[in-house]
N, C-alpha and C positions, 0 to 999 in steps of 0.2 A: 503493499500499499504506500502511496505517495502522500505523506502528511506534511502540510506546511502550516504556517501560523493561522491561515484563514481558510484553508481548502483541504478537503480529503478527496483523494482519487484512487480508486481501485482499478488496476489494469484488468483487461479482459471481460469485465462484467458487462459493458456495453455490447460487446461481441456476443455474449450469452444471451442477452435480451433479444438480439437479432435471431439467434438459433431458436429460441422459444416462439417468436413470432412466426418464423418459417414453418415450424412444426404445425402451428394452428392453420397457417394459410394452405398447406398441402392437404390437411384434413378437410377444410372447407371446399377446396377445388373439387375433390372427389364427391363430397356431399351434394354440392350444387349440381354437378353433372348428373348425379343419381336423381335429384329432384326433377331435372329436365328430361329424365328418361334416356340420357345419353349413356354410351358404354362407360363404365366406371369401375374403380377398385374400392368402392366405399365399404364393401362387406369384408375387405381384408383386415385381419386382426391388427396389423401395423397401422393402417389408416385409422381404424377405430380408436386405438389407444393414444396416438400421438397428439390429437386435438386437446384432449383433457390434460394430458401430461405436459404439454407445451405450456398450458396456463399454470399448472402446478409449479413448473420451473419458474414462471414469473412470480408466483406467490413466495417461493423459498427465497428468491433474490430480494423481493420486497421486504420480507421479514429480517433478512441479513443486513440490508443497507439501512433501513429505517432504525433498526435497533442499534446498529453501530453509531449512526449519526446522533441519535438521541443520548447514548452513553457518552459520546465525545462532548456534546453540548453540555451535558451535566458535569463532566470532568473539568471543562474550561470556565463555565459560568456559575457552577455550584447548584444549578437548578435546570429544570426542563420547562421551557415556556410553551405550555400546551396551546394557548391561543394562537401564537405565532406558527406553531406546527400546523394547526388546522388551516390557517390562512395560506400557508405554503402549499398544502395539499389541494385546497380549493382552487388556487391559481393554476395548479398543474393539471388537475383532473376535470373540473367542472366545464370549462368552455367547450372542449372537444366532446365530452360526453353529451351535454345538452344539444350541441349541433347535430350530432348523429341521431339522437332521439327525435328531434324536430324533422330531420331529413326522413327518417324511417316511418314516422307517423303521418306527416302532413305533406311531404313533397314527393317522395319516390313512388307512393301508391297511385299517384296521378299521372306518372310517366309510364307509358305501356311497356317499353322494353325491360323495365325494372320490376314488373309484376311477375312474380314466380308462380308457376302452376300450383293451383289450389290455395294460393295466398293473395286472393284479390282484395280490393278495397274493403268490400263488405265484411270479409273474414277479419281483416286487421282492425276494423272499427267496431267489431263486437266487443262489448265491455270497455269501450274507450275511456270513459271517466276513471274506471278502476285502474286501467293501464297507465293512464297519465299520472294518477295518484302514486302508484308504486315507482314509476320512473322519477318523479319530482322528489320523492322522499327516500331515494337510493335503496329501493328494494327491487331492482330489476331482476334479481335472482328468483323472484316469485312469479314474474310475469309468464314465463313459458310453462311451468308446471301447473299454474292455477288458471290462467286466462288464455293460453295459446301462444304459439310462436309469432313474433313480429319480425319478419325478415329485415336484416341489416341492423336491428337493434338487439337481437337475441343474445349476441356475444357480449353485451353490456352486463350480463349477469356477473361476470368476474370483476367488473368495476364496482359493482355493488358490494361484492365480497371484500375488495380492497378498502372501500370507504367504511365498511362496518369494522374492519380491522384497525384502520387509522383512528376511528372514533374512540376505541378503547385502549389502544396501545400506549399512546403518550402518557395519559393519566396513570395507567398501570404501572408503567416503568417509574413514573415520578414518585408514586406512593409506596411502591414495593422496592425498597432499597437493598434489603438483605435477601438471601436465598433465591436470587433471580433465576439461577439455573433450575432449582427445584420448581420454581414457578412454570417454567417452560414444560417440564415433565408433567406438572399438574394439568396444564392446559391440554396437553396431548392426550393423556390418559382420561381426564375428565370428559373431554369431548367424545372420545371413543366409548366410554362408559355410557353416556347419555344416548349415543347413536345405537348402541346395542339394546338399551332399554326401549327405544322407539321401535325396534324390530320385534319386541316381545308382546304377547297378547296381554300381559299384565298392565300395559300402559294404555289399553283401549278406553279407559275412563277419561283420557285427556280430550278436552274440547279442542277442536281444530288439530287433531293429531296428524292428519295427512299434510296440512299446511306446514306444521312444525317440522315434520320430516323432510318435506320438500326444501325448506329453508336450511335445515341442518346439513343436507347432502351437499349444498353449494357453499356453505360457510366453512371454507377450508382453513380455518385458523390453526390447525396443527401444523400445516405446511409452513405458515408464517413463524410459528413458535419454533420449529425446527431451524428455520433460517436464523431466528433470534438466538437460539442456543449456540450455533456457530459463531455468531457475532460476539456474544458474551465470552466465549472461550478466547477469541482473538483479542478483544479489547482488554481483557484482564490478564492476558498472557498466561492463561490457565495451564496447569501441568499436563492436562489431557491433549494440549496442542501437539506435544511430542508424537502422540499417536496419529492424530488427524492430519496434521500438516506434514505429509509424507508423500514424496513423489511416487512411490511404488503403490501406495494406497490409491493415489490420484489416478494413475494409469489404469489400475484394476477397476476403479469405479467408473472410469470413462468407457472402458472396453465392456464391462459388465452391463452397464445401463444402456449402451448402444446396442448390444446384442439382444437384450431383453425387449428393448423398444422395437427393434427390427422384426423380432419374432412375435411382437404383440402380446407379451406375457403379462396377464393379470396375476401378479404374485404378491402376497399369498392370496389364493382365491378361496374365499370362504362363503359358505351358504349358512343362513340362519332361518329357521322355520321353512326350509326348502326354497328360500329366496336368496338371490346373490346379495351378499352383504357389501355395499359399495364403498367400503372403507378399507383401512389397513394397507391396501396396495398403494394408495396415494401417499400414506405416511412412509411406507417402505421405500418408494422411489424418492420421496423428499429427503430422506437421510442421505441417499446416494448423491442426489443433487447438491445437498449441503456440503458434502465432502469435496465435490467438484468446484463449487463456487469458492469455498475457503481456500483451496489450493490455487485456483486461478488468480484469486485476489491477493494472496499473501505469500505464496511459495516462489522464491527466486530460482529454484532448481529444476522447475519443469521446462520441458523443451518445446511445448505447444503455446502458441501465442495467437490471440485474437485481436491484437493491437493494430492491425493494418488499417490505414486511414479510412478506406471505404466501408470496412466492417464496423469500425468505430462510429462512423456517421449513421449507418443503418441502425445501429443500437440506439443512437441518440434520437432518432425519429420513430423508434419502435412502437410507441403509443399509437402514433398515426398509422403505422403499418398494420397494427392490430385492429384498429377501428375502421379503416377505409377498405380493407381487402375484400369484403364481400361485394361491395360496389364494383371494384376492379375485376372480380371474377366474372360477374354478370356481363359487364362490358366486354371483356375478353372473349367470353363464350359467344356473344352475339357477333363480334368481329370475326372470329374464326369461322362461325356458321356462314357469315355473309361472304367470306372469302373462299368458302367451300373446303376449309382445311381444319377440321376439328381435332387434329392430332395433338397429343400432349407436347410434342416437340415445339409446337407453335403456342399452344395455350398457356403452358407454364411460364415461359420467358415473357409473354405479353402480360399476363396477370401480375407477374413480379414488377415489371417496368411500370405498369399503370399504378400499382400500389405505392411504389417508391415515389413516383411523380406526385400523386395526391398527398402522401405523407410529407414529402419535402416542401411542397408549396404551403401546406397547412402549417407546418412548423415554422417556416419563415415569415409568412404573412398573417398568421392568425394566432397560433399558440404563443409565439415569441412575445407578442404584445403583452400578454398576461404574465408570462414568465419573467419579463423585465421588472415586474413589481415585487417578485419574490425576495430580492435582496433587502427590501425594506424590513423584512421579517426573519432574516436569516443571520445567525451569529457564525455559523460554520458552513461555508459553501461546500458543495460536493460536485463531483463530476469532472469532465474533461475541460481544460481551457481552450483546446484547439477548436477550430470551426467545424 
């Protein structure tokens, strides 16, 4: 890590953000081809798993970075300014989030090339007040399970999860000063215990049990806590670092997770009451992601680098890559269809090019306007100084 008086920069993490976004983009290209009834690989176990696990990688990264920055702020200023933390997150997240929600609800349903099969305007406008309410109050992770999919905004479920995490994380770290590593374990195991209880008939007395379970499945706070655990180890120079900050463990983690992802392995695969239990495997992957992130960020002995300028830039605009790519996919599909060349060799590069174009323009001419205000509420800057 590059630590200066007023800035913290972890190498390779921007590159990892791009990798996470790329996994989600590939998943959605195949999913949207499937929705259009085109030849696709959506049923492949690899394609199925990388969408969700790309987002899980984002969550572990978030937990790691946010926790480390809050710990460093506390170290230098003797406190954590919760209000300023919220304002920084609002300036980063809200403008693009609300822009995409407005596009998805009010603009794209009126432009015929963007109307997906079986998702016409009437379908999107069912329960519209309730959908608007959930989007405005940052509960987009409840829209799809409770009210139906809203194309182009359905991926904001993860932004809701991030916002819910931010809401509790700064106050939690501010007020729990001792036993923070124990706190991370308590969050992970407490979450899993409650998840298991929701899968039991004994909790059928709960009002809105289905809604609670839908929320709990998307509220991936264990992944963020696992990221937070590795940040705590690094920031306190914990003795366990000797084990985790290890190039051989890093190479193993990288190879192992790559093979597991490639083979689409839900491991450990557990059923409860004959239903697939959609937990544990995310926490399992999160631990390996945490090892990879820690070593990429702080191990000078590894020979793999994601610090090339183009990759760093793509990581910097990764929020836009994540938010705009469904629009780019549909545009690319129409373009390839119009040119009579629906092959992946044309579709994938065109999708990526359009996504980068939209995200780059958005970052430069829209998001940056709000990001410039962040310095007013920042005691410790993070990230790269290069353009």
